[in-house]
C-alpha positions as CSV (number, residue, x, y, z in Angstrom):
1,M,21.6,8.9,-46.7
2,Q,22.7,6.9,-50.2
3,I,20.3,4.1,-51.2
4,S,21.1,2.1,-54.1
5,G,20.3,-1.2,-56.0
6,L,16.1,-2.0,-56.5
7,A,13.8,-2.5,-53.9
8,S,10.7,-5.7,-54.0
9,P,7.3,-3.4,-54.1
10,Q,6.6,-5.3,-50.5
11,T,9.6,-3.7,-49.0
12,L,10.6,-1.1,-47.1
13,R,14.8,-0.7,-47.8
14,F,17.0,1.2,-45.4
15,D,20.8,1.9,-45.9
16,L,21.7,2.9,-41.9
17,S,24.1,5.8,-42.3
18,T,25.3,5.9,-38.8
19,D,26.6,4.1,-36.7
20,S,24.6,5.4,-33.9
21,Q,21.5,4.7,-36.1
22,R,23.2,0.5,-36.6
23,K,23.6,0.7,-32.9
24,S,19.9,1.5,-32.0
25,L,18.0,-0.4,-34.0
26,L,19.7,-3.8,-34.8
27,T,20.5,-4.5,-31.1
28,R,16.6,-4.3,-31.3
29,L,15.5,-6.2,-34.1
30,T,15.8,-9.7,-35.0
31,E,14.6,-11.6,-38.3
32,G,11.2,-12.2,-38.4
33,Q,9.9,-9.5,-35.8
34,S,6.5,-8.0,-36.6
35,L,6.1,-4.0,-36.0
36,E,4.6,-0.9,-37.3
37,A,5.7,2.2,-39.1
38,R,4.2,5.0,-40.0
39,I,4.7,7.1,-43.4
40,L,5.4,10.6,-42.8
41,Q,6.5,11.9,-46.2
42,R,6.9,11.5,-49.8
43,L,10.5,12.6,-50.8
44,S,10.6,11.7,-54.5
45,N,9.7,8.8,-56.4
46,G,10.3,5.5,-54.7
47,R,11.7,7.3,-51.5
48,W,10.1,8.3,-48.3
49,T,10.4,9.2,-44.5
50,V,9.4,6.4,-42.6
51,R,8.9,6.4,-38.4
52,F,9.5,3.3,-36.4
53,M,11.1,2.4,-33.4
54,G,11.7,5.8,-32.3
55,H,13.6,7.1,-35.5
56,N,12.8,8.8,-38.9
57,L,14.8,7.1,-41.5
58,V,14.5,7.4,-44.9
59,A,13.2,4.4,-47.0
60,E,13.2,3.1,-50.3
61,S,9.7,1.5,-51.1
62,F,8.0,1.1,-54.5
63,H,4.4,0.1,-53.1
64,S,1.9,2.5,-52.8
65,L,1.4,4.5,-49.4
66,L,0.3,7.4,-48.2
67,P,1.4,10.0,-46.1
68,G,-0.2,9.1,-42.4
69,Q,-0.6,5.8,-43.1
70,I,0.0,3.2,-40.8
71,V,2.1,0.0,-42.3
72,H,2.2,-3.2,-40.5
73,A,5.8,-4.8,-41.6
74,K,8.5,-8.1,-40.4
75,V,12.2,-8.0,-40.2
76,Q,13.3,-9.5,-43.5
77,S,17.1,-9.1,-43.5
78,L,19.2,-7.3,-41.1
79,G,21.6,-6.5,-43.9
80,P,23.2,-4.1,-44.7
81,P,20.9,-2.7,-45.8
82,L,17.8,-3.6,-43.1
83,I,14.7,-4.4,-44.9
84,L,10.9,-4.9,-43.9
85,S,8.5,-6.7,-45.4
86,L,5.3,-5.5,-45.8
87,S,2.3,-7.7,-45.2
88,G,-0.4,-5.6,-47.5
89,D,-2.3,-4.8,-43.9
90,S,-2.2,-1.4,-43.3
91,G,-5.0,1.6,-42.5
92,S,-5.6,4.6,-40.8
93,E,-3.9,5.3,-37.4
94,S,-7.6,4.9,-35.9
95,A,-7.8,1.3,-37.2
96,S,-4.2,-0.2,-35.9
97,I,-5.2,1.4,-32.6
98,A,-8.6,-1.0,-32.4
99,R,-7.1,-3.9,-33.4
100,A,-4.6,-3.4,-30.8
101,L,-7.2,-2.4,-28.0
102,Q,-9.0,-5.8,-29.5
103,D,-5.7,-8.3,-30.1
104,L,-4.4,-7.4,-26.5
105,G,-7.5,-7.6,-24.8
106,L,-8.1,-3.8,-23.4
107,L,-10.7,-1.9,-22.4
108,D,-11.3,0.5,-25.1
109,D,-11.3,4.2,-22.9
110,N,-9.6,7.2,-23.6
111,L,-6.2,6.8,-21.6
112,N,-5.5,3.3,-23.6
113,R,-6.2,4.8,-26.8
114,A,-3.9,8.0,-26.4
115,I,-1.0,5.6,-24.6
116,I,-1.3,3.3,-28.4
117,K,-1.3,6.3,-30.5
118,G,1.5,7.9,-28.9
119,L,3.4,4.4,-29.0
120,I,2.8,4.0,-32.8
121,S,3.4,7.6,-33.8
122,K,7.1,6.9,-32.3
123,G,7.8,3.8,-33.9
124,L,7.7,2.1,-30.3
125,A,6.2,-1.4,-29.9
126,V,2.6,-1.7,-28.9
127,D,2.7,-4.6,-26.4
128,L,0.8,-5.4,-23.3
129,Q,3.8,-4.4,-20.6
130,S,4.5,-1.3,-22.7
131,I,1.1,0.3,-22.8
132,R,0.4,-1.0,-18.6
133,D,3.6,0.4,-17.5
134,L,2.4,3.8,-19.4
135,R,-0.7,3.7,-18.2
136,D,0.8,2.8,-14.1
137,L,3.3,6.0,-14.6
138,Y,0.0,8.3,-15.7
139,I,-2.1,7.7,-12.9
140,A,1.0,7.9,-10.7
141,L,1.5,11.4,-11.3
142,G,-1.9,11.8,-10.0
143,L,-3.7,12.3,-13.2
144,S,-6.7,11.9,-14.0
145,P,-7.6,8.6,-16.3
146,D,-11.1,9.8,-16.9
147,I,-9.7,13.3,-19.0
148,S,-12.3,13.5,-21.5
149,D,-10.0,16.5,-23.1
150,L,-8.8,13.6,-26.1
151,E,-6.0,16.7,-27.6
152,E,-5.0,17.1,-24.0
153,L,-4.6,13.5,-23.2
154,D,-2.5,12.4,-26.5
155,E,-0.2,15.6,-26.0
156,L,0.5,14.6,-21.7
157,V,1.4,11.1,-23.4
158,A,3.3,12.3,-26.0
159,R,5.1,14.0,-23.1
160,I,5.7,11.3,-21.2
161,L,7.2,9.2,-23.9
162,F,9.7,12.2,-25.1
163,L,10.7,12.5,-21.6
164,Q,11.5,8.6,-21.4
165,G,13.0,8.8,-24.2
166,K,15.3,11.6,-23.1
167,G,16.5,9.9,-19.9
168,V,14.7,12.5,-18.3
169,P,12.7,11.8,-14.8
170,V,9.1,12.0,-15.6
171,T,7.6,13.8,-13.1
172,P,4.7,16.4,-12.7
173,D,6.7,19.9,-13.6
174,A,9.0,18.0,-16.2
175,I,5.6,16.8,-18.0
176,S,4.1,20.3,-17.6
177,S,7.2,22.3,-19.0
178,Y,7.3,20.0,-22.5
179,L,5.7,20.9,-25.7
180,S,6.0,18.2,-28.1
181,R,5.4,20.2,-31.3
182,L,8.1,23.1,-31.0
183,P,11.6,22.3,-31.7
184,A,14.5,23.9,-29.9
185,G,16.2,26.4,-31.5
186,I,13.5,28.8,-32.8
187,L,13.3,31.3,-29.9
188,G,14.2,34.4,-31.5
189,G,11.6,33.5,-34.6
190,L,8.9,32.2,-31.9
191,I,9.6,35.7,-29.9
192,E,9.6,37.7,-33.2
193,G,6.3,36.1,-34.2
194,L,4.4,37.2,-30.9
195,A,6.1,40.8,-31.4
196,E,4.6,40.7,-35.1
197,L,1.2,39.7,-34.2
198,L,1.2,42.5,-31.6
199,R,2.1,45.3,-33.8
200,S,-0.4,43.8,-36.2
201,Y,-3.0,44.7,-34.1
202,R,-1.7,48.7,-33.8
203,S,-4.0,49.6,-36.6
204,T,-7.1,47.8,-34.9
205,P,-9.8,49.4,-32.8
206,I,-9.2,47.7,-29.8
207,P,-11.7,47.9,-26.4
208,P,-9.8,50.1,-24.1
209,S,-9.6,47.4,-21.5
210,L,-7.5,45.4,-24.3
211,R,-5.5,48.3,-25.4
212,D,-4.3,49.0,-21.8
213,V,-3.3,45.9,-22.0
214,L,-0.9,45.9,-25.1
215,E,0.2,49.7,-24.1
216,N,0.6,49.9,-20.2
217,L,2.6,46.7,-19.5
218,Q,4.9,47.2,-17.2
219,P,8.3,47.6,-16.5
220,S,8.2,47.2,-19.9
221,K,5.3,47.6,-22.8
222,L,4.9,44.6,-24.8
223,S,4.2,46.1,-27.9
224,G,5.8,44.8,-31.0
225,N,8.5,47.5,-30.6
226,G,8.5,47.3,-26.6
227,L,9.0,43.9,-26.7
228,R,12.3,44.3,-29.3
229,E,13.6,46.9,-26.5
230,F,13.2,44.5,-24.0
231,L,14.9,41.7,-26.3
232,N,17.5,43.9,-26.4
233,G,18.2,44.8,-23.1
234,L,18.0,40.8,-22.3
235,G,21.0,39.5,-20.7
236,I,22.5,42.7,-20.1
237,D,20.3,44.6,-18.4
238,I,19.8,42.5,-15.3
239,E,23.8,42.8,-15.1
240,G,24.0,46.7,-16.0
241,R,21.5,46.9,-13.1
242,L,23.6,44.5,-10.6
243,A,26.6,46.9,-11.4
244,S,25.1,49.9,-10.6
245,W,23.8,48.9,-7.4
246,I,26.9,47.4,-5.8
247,A,29.2,50.7,-7.3
248,S,26.5,52.8,-5.1
249,G,26.4,50.6,-2.5
250,G,22.4,50.3,-2.1
251,K,21.2,48.0,0.6
252,G,18.4,45.2,-0.6
253,I,17.5,44.0,-3.8
254,P,17.7,46.8,-6.5
255,G,14.3,47.0,-7.9
256,G,13.3,45.1,-10.8
257,I,15.8,43.0,-10.8
258,D,13.6,39.6,-11.2
259,T,12.5,41.2,-14.1
260,S,13.3,38.6,-17.1
261,L,11.0,37.4,-20.6
262,K,9.4,34.6,-19.0
263,L,8.3,37.0,-15.7
264,L,7.3,39.7,-18.5
265,L,5.3,37.3,-20.3
266,L,3.7,35.6,-17.3
267,R,2.4,39.1,-16.2
268,F,1.2,39.8,-19.8
269,Q,-0.9,36.2,-19.6
270,T,-2.0,36.8,-16.1
271,E,-3.4,40.6,-17.7
272,L,-5.2,38.9,-20.2
273,T,-6.8,36.1,-18.3
274,G,-8.2,39.1,-15.9
275,L,-10.1,40.5,-19.4
276,D,-13.8,39.8,-19.2
277,A,-14.5,38.0,-23.4
278,S,-17.6,38.5,-22.7
279,L,-17.7,42.3,-23.2
280,L,-15.7,41.9,-26.7
281,D,-17.7,41.8,-29.8
282,A,-16.6,38.4,-32.1
283,T,-13.5,40.0,-33.6
284,H,-11.8,41.1,-30.5
285,R,-12.3,38.0,-28.7
286,N,-10.7,36.3,-31.5
287,I,-7.6,38.6,-30.9
288,L,-7.6,37.5,-27.3
289,T,-7.7,34.2,-27.7
290,N,-4.8,35.0,-30.6
291,L,-2.6,36.1,-28.3
292,Q,-3.3,33.9,-25.7
293,D,-2.5,31.0,-27.3
294,R,0.7,32.4,-28.7
295,L,1.5,33.6,-25.2
296,S,1.2,29.9,-24.0
297,E,3.0,28.8,-27.0
298,T,5.8,30.7,-26.1
299,L,5.8,30.0,-22.4
300,H,5.7,26.3,-22.9
301,F,8.9,26.8,-25.2
302,L,11.1,28.3,-22.7
303,D,10.2,25.6,-20.0
304,T,10.8,23.4,-22.8
305,I,14.4,24.7,-23.2
306,Q,14.9,24.0,-19.4
307,V,13.4,20.2,-19.9
308,T,15.3,19.8,-23.2
309,N,18.7,19.9,-20.9
310,L,17.8,18.2,-17.8
311,P,20.6,15.9,-17.2
312,S,20.5,12.5,-19.7
313,S,22.6,9.0,-19.9
314,N,22.3,10.0,-23.7
315,R,23.2,13.7,-24.1
316,P,27.3,14.3,-24.7
317,A,26.5,18.0,-24.1
318,V,24.0,20.6,-23.1
319,H,22.8,22.8,-25.6
320,L,21.6,26.5,-24.3
321,Q,20.6,29.5,-26.7
322,I,21.6,32.9,-25.0
323,P,21.4,36.8,-26.7
324,F,24.2,38.8,-27.3
325,L,24.2,42.7,-28.5
326,L,26.3,42.9,-31.4
327,D,26.4,46.4,-33.4
328,G,23.6,47.9,-31.2
329,S,21.2,44.9,-32.2
330,M,20.3,42.1,-30.2
331,R,21.4,38.1,-31.7
332,T,21.1,34.7,-30.1
333,T,23.6,32.4,-30.0
334,D,24.1,28.4,-29.4
335,L,26.5,27.8,-26.6
336,E,27.6,23.9,-26.1
337,I,28.9,22.8,-22.7
338,S,30.6,19.6,-22.4
339,G,32.8,17.8,-20.7
340,D,36.5,18.5,-20.5
341,G,38.5,15.9,-22.4
342,Q,35.3,13.4,-22.7
343,Q,36.6,9.8,-23.4
344,Q,34.6,8.0,-25.9
345,G,31.5,6.5,-24.9
346,S,31.5,8.1,-21.6
347,Q,27.8,9.2,-20.3
348,V,26.1,11.5,-17.7
349,D,24.8,10.0,-14.7
350,P,22.1,11.9,-13.3
351,E,22.3,10.2,-10.1
352,N,25.8,11.0,-9.2
353,L,27.6,14.0,-10.9
354,N,30.1,16.6,-10.4
355,L,30.0,20.1,-12.1
356,T,31.9,23.1,-11.6
357,L,30.9,26.6,-13.6
358,S,32.7,29.4,-13.0
359,V,31.5,33.0,-15.0
360,D,32.7,36.3,-14.5
361,L,29.6,38.8,-14.5
362,T,30.0,42.6,-15.0
363,G,27.8,43.1,-12.4
364,L,28.9,40.5,-9.8
365,G,32.2,39.8,-10.9
366,P,34.0,36.2,-10.8
367,V,31.3,33.4,-9.8
368,K,31.8,30.0,-9.6
369,V,29.0,27.2,-8.8
370,H,29.8,24.2,-7.5
371,L,27.0,21.2,-7.7
372,I,27.6,17.7,-6.6
373,V,24.8,15.1,-6.5
374,V,25.5,11.9,-4.7
375,Q,23.3,8.6,-4.9
376,G,20.3,11.3,-6.2
377,R,21.1,13.8,-3.4
378,A,22.3,17.3,-4.2
379,S,24.4,20.0,-3.0
380,C,25.4,23.5,-4.6
381,N,28.0,26.0,-3.6
382,I,27.9,29.7,-4.9
383,H,31.7,31.3,-4.2
384,V,32.0,34.9,-5.0
385,A,34.5,37.2,-3.5
386,D,33.0,39.3,-1.0
387,Q,29.8,39.3,1.9
388,E,27.5,42.0,-0.2
389,R,27.8,39.7,-3.1
390,S,26.8,36.5,-0.4
391,D,24.3,38.4,0.6
392,F,22.6,39.0,-2.6
393,L,22.8,35.6,-3.9
394,Q,21.5,34.2,-0.9
395,T,17.7,35.8,-1.6
396,I,18.0,34.1,-4.6
397,T,18.6,30.6,-3.5
398,A,14.9,29.7,-3.1
399,D,14.6,29.6,-6.8
400,L,17.8,27.8,-7.6
401,E,15.8,24.8,-5.1
402,R,12.8,24.8,-7.5
403,S,14.8,24.5,-10.2
404,L,16.9,22.2,-9.2
405,E,13.7,20.1,-8.0
406,R,12.3,20.7,-11.4
407,C,15.1,18.3,-12.4
408,G,14.4,15.6,-10.1
409,Y,16.9,16.8,-7.3
410,V,14.4,17.3,-3.9
411,G,15.6,18.4,-1.0
412,A,19.0,20.0,-2.1
413,K,21.4,22.3,0.2
414,I,22.9,25.3,-1.1
415,A,25.1,27.5,0.5
416,C,26.9,31.1,-0.3
417,R,30.1,31.6,0.1
418,T,32.7,33.9,-0.1
419,D,36.0,33.0,-1.5
420,E,38.9,34.4,-3.5
421,V,37.3,32.9,-7.0
422,G,40.7,32.9,-9.5
423,S,40.0,33.8,-13.1
424,D,40.7,31.5,-15.9
425,G,44.1,33.3,-16.4
426,T,43.2,36.3,-18.4
427,D,42.6,40.0,-17.2
428,V,40.5,40.8,-19.6
429,Q,37.1,42.2,-18.6
430,P,34.1,41.1,-20.5
431,S,32.6,43.5,-22.7
432,V,29.1,42.4,-22.3
433,G,28.0,40.3,-19.9
434,L,25.7,37.5,-20.1
435,D,23.0,36.4,-18.3
436,L,21.9,32.2,-18.9
437,R,18.9,32.3,-16.8
438,V,15.8,31.4,-19.6
C-alpha cells in the first residue's frame, strides 16, 4: 500500500488499496461518524497497523500513538484517501470499556465487558443494539452469563463474532470448534511442534505412568518418531487397508479403519487426563500440563479447519490442507475448490446449494457424492460401483450426519447407492490415494 502526501498530526490517513476494502468500509461510513480504532503495531516512522470496522489496515499518522491503544476518531473525509480525525480522547482498553458501560447505561458484569471488549478488538461499532443482540445470542446458546473465567468468556465472545463475520451458523458446536488465535495453514508446523515437545522429553526422567502413555499409545506410538511415522501414513494408510480388505474379500470393517490423526490425539488426551497429577513432582506436573495444553491447541486447530470451511455467503472457494507422499517424505498441499465457471459477484447460499464431488480412491474406486440443500434441508447421495463398497460406506453414515449437523444441517437424509460411476475421461490410475478427512 502506498501512502503519499503529508498527514496532519491529529489524523489517521488510509489509502485503501483494493476494491473489496473500499466497498466494505465506505458503504458503512459517513462523514462526521464517530468510531473507535485499536493501534496494533508500529511499522515505521509515521506508519501504523490499525484495526477498525473489522479490518487490519495500514495508516499514516504522526500523532503520538502506542500499540494496544484505543483511539477515538471521527470520519473527516471519505476521500480517497479516507481520513479519520483523532479527538485526543484515547486511553486503555479497560478505560474504553468502562466508558462504554457508563455511556450506554449497561450493567457492569463480566458478559457485557467481554462483549464490548470483543467489539472493540474487531473494530466494530459499540452500540446498545449490538451488545443486546450478542448478549441474547450468548444466552440463547445455553451459555451461562455468570461465567467467572474471564479468559474463557473473552474467547467465547471472540468466537461468536468471528463466526458471525464469516456468515457461519452460530451453534454451540461451531463455537467450541473455533480457536481465534490460530491462523489457517499451519497444520504441519503445529504437529511438528507437538512432535518436538514429545521428543524433548525422551531424555527426561519420567515416572512410569507418564512414560507408558508416551511410549505405548496404540495404534501408533506418539513419540516424536512415532508421530512422524503416523503422519507419513496419513492419507494413504486408510485407503491401503481398504484396498487389502476389498482384495481379500473380507467382511465387516477392517481393523483400525477408523484411525485418524484426530482420533489418535483424542485418545492420547484421554490417557493424559486419566493420570493423577498429584502423584507427580512439580517438574513432571509441568510436563503433563504442557502436553495437555499443546494437545488441546492442536485439536482446536483441526476443528478450526473444518469450521472455517463451512458454507459462507462471502467465500469464493473452500480451502483444504491435505497430506501427500513425495519421494518417501510426507508433505502437505493446499487445495482450493471453487465453482466451475463462477460468475463475478456470485455467492454461496448455505440454505440452498447443489454440490457434486467425484473422486477416485485407491481402495474404494470411483465415488460420487451429491449434496442437495433446499431451504436448509439437506440430502446426500453417495454413489459407488458395487454393493460391497456401498455396504461399507453405509456403516459410516452416522459420522457424516454429525458433520452435517455441525454445519447447521440437522436431520439430513443420507443414502448409499450402487451405480456405474463414470470417471473424468482419463484411464490413468492415481499413484497415491488421498484421504480428505481431517
